[in-house]
N, C-alpha and C positions, 0 to 999 in steps of 0.2 A: 398303884395309880400314879404316884409321883414319878416313878422311874419311867413308866409308860408315857407320861406327859412330857418328861424331859427328852425322851427319844423322839417324840413327835415334833418337839420344838427344834431339835438338832436337825432332823430330816427336812423340816420346813425351811430352816435357815439355809441349809445346803442347797435346796432347790432354788430359793430366791437368789442366793449368791451366784449359782451356776447360770440362772436365767439372765441376771444382770451382766455377768461377765460375757455371756454369749452376745447379748445385745450391744455391749460396749465394743466387743471385737468386731461385730458386723458393721457398726457405725464407723469404725476407724479403718476398715479395709479399703485399700486403694480402688479407684475407679479408672478404667482405661478410657480416656476422653478423645484420643486421636492418635493417628499414626502419620509420621512425616518421613517421606522417602528422600534421602539425600544421596544421590548417586546409587551406589550398591548397598548403602547402609540404611538402617531404619531407626528412627527415634520414636519413643512412645511417651505420650502425655499422660501422666498419672497424677491423681489428686486424692486427697482425703478431706472430709468435711472440715471446714474452718481454715483451710490452708490454700496457698497459691499452687497451681499445677506446676509440675516440673517435667522436663524432657529427659528421659534416660534411655540407655541402650541395653541390649542383652548383655548379661554379665555384671551389670551394675546393681546397686541396691537403692531402694526407696522406702523410707519409713520402716526400716528393718526387714523389708521383703527383698529377696534377690530375684531379679528378672532372669528367668531360666530360658525361656524360648518363646518364639512367636509362631503361632499356627496359622499360616496363610489361608488354608482352606476354610477355617471357621472364623477367621478374623478375631482371634483371641490370643491373649497373652498369659503365659504360665508364670506364676510367682511361687516361690518356696520360702518357708521360714520355720525353723525348728522341726523339720520333718513334715510340716503341713504344706500341702499344695493347693493353690487357688488358681482357677482358670477364669480370667476376666474377659468377658465379651467386649467388643468395642462399644463404647457408650451409646453411639448412634443406633446400634441395633437394639439396645435396651430402651433408650429414650424414644427411639423411632425417628429416623431421618425425616420421614414424612411429616412428623409433628413440628419439626424445627424449620424445614424447608418452606420458605415463603412467609414465615412468621414475622410480623412487623416488629422491628426493634424498638425498644424504648429509649427515651432520652438518657436514662441512667446507663443503659448498655453502651451508648455512644460515648458518654462522658467518661465512663470507666476505661474504655479503649484509649481515648485521648490522653488520659492521665498516665496510662501505661506507656504510651508513646512519648511521654514527657513533652507535650505539646508546647507549653509556654517556654520551656527551656530551649527547645529546638528552634522555635520562632525567634526568640531573642538573639540567639547566635546567628541565625540566618539574616536577620535584619542588620546586625552589626557588620556582617560580611558584605551585605549589599551596599551599605553606606560606604565602606572603605573602597569597594570596587567602583562605585559610581563616582566618588570624589576623585579617585585616581584617573578614571577615564576622562572626566571633565578637565582635569589639570593637563592631561596630555593633549586634549583638543585645543585648549587655550594656548599652550606652547606652540602647537602647530599653526594656529591662526596668526599669531605674532604681530598683528597690526598695531599702529599707533593708537593710543587711547584705550587699549585693552586693559582691563583691570589687573591689578597686581595679583600674581598667582596665589600668594598666601592669603590675601584678602578674599579672593574668589573661593578658595578651599574652605575658609572659615564660614563664609556665607552659605556655601553649598551644604555644609554639615548642619548649620542652623535650620535651613529649610527642610532638610530630610528629618531632623529631630522632630520638628513640628508635625510632619506628615506621619511619621511612625508612632508618635505619642498618641495621635488621634485614633490609631488602630485599637487601643484598649484591649490588650491581650486576654484578660479574664473574660471580658464581654465577648470578644471574638471567639474564644473557646466555646462558649455556649452556642453561638451562632453556627460554628463549624460542627458541633455535636448534633445540632438539629439537622444539618445537611446530611451527616453520616446516618442518622436514624431514619431519614426519609429515603436515603439512597440504598443502604444495605439492609439485609434481613438479619434477624437475630443470629442465625446460623453463620452467616458471613462475618459478622462482627466477632463472634466467638472464635472463628478460625483465625482471624487476624490477631486477636488477643493471644491465642495459643502460639502463633508464630513468634511474637515478641518475647515469649518466655524461652525460646530456643537460643542456643549459642549464636546462631546466625542472626536471629532477630535482635538480640542484645548488641551484637557487634554492629549491625546496621544503625541502631540508634546512637551508639557511642561514636561511630566514625562518620556519621552523616555530615557534621560541620566540616570535617577534614576533607571529605569528598567534594562538598560544595565549593570549598576554597580552591581546590585543585581544578574543579570544573571551570570556575571563573578565570583561573590562570590560563586555561586552554582557550576559553571563549574570548577573553579580552583582546589578545593580539589579533585574532581574526576580525573582530568588530572594528578595531582601530585600522586594520588594513583596508577596510571598506570605506573609511571616512573620506578619503579623497574623492571617491565616486559619489558619495552622499553629498559632499560639498559641491561637486560639479552639477549634480542634479538640482540642488537647491538654487545655485546660480542660474541655471538654465530656466528653472521654474520662475524665478524672479524676472528674468528677461521676458518670458512669455506673458506674464501678468502685466508688465509695463507696456508691452506691445499691444495687448488687448485693450488697456486703458486708453492708449493713444488712438487706436483704431475707433474706439467708442466715441472719443471726443471729435474725431474727424467726421464720423457718421452723423453725430448730433449737429455739428456745424453745417454740414451739407444739407441736412433736413431742414434746418432753420432758414438757410438761404433759399432753398427750393420753395418753402412756404411763403416767403416774402416777395418772390417774383410776380405772381399773379396780382397781388395788391398794387404794385408799381405800374403794371401794364394797364390796369383799369383806370388809373389817373391819367 
């Protein structure tokens, strides 16, 4: 009886351990969340519970699994590990694209995307670049005007920076992030936000975030000279507009005086 009981206990323990290991293995197996086509190459978004998704290509490994091949006909990815093969269907076909398409995004979905986009960091860098570009443009305009009584360029630059600091401080980036998140949640669906979040985990997406300030700085360097080249025309338009407004005021005065004179004539004739 004791031996029989011991055998039963061993068998039961083995069954429990096998079941637990099977459940653990199933829970940790990757999920194919998306496919990104980059030219002739493909990247695959894989994830396991409790971790951020990663983009890998055929021949690479993810969480110990080797990405063996992608089957276009069935939209599935083949993974291998220790002689075991797993065929992962595209998550949309499991979750159901129809279930996500048109699904209203939550504020948390949008805030998560903005965090991944490094919203506050990117905005801070953009603001600083805008300050520098605007101050530089104003200084060039001041030098171009050159009239007597024009403020000292250094004083003007300091004043311009102070005013811009006040304006940008009023933006309140943490509060602005919440407002922008609300706009994202109202504009994009859950599926669309997820697709954007997936993109920012790709090498291209990460490069876009890292190099965005550099791109903006170079864009300002390209746009600045073009805007300055248009300044003489802008100044000429402003001068012409001023003359037109002066002429209109003078014409209005003449018309008012003529009307006053005309209204006074009948009164004189009656006397």
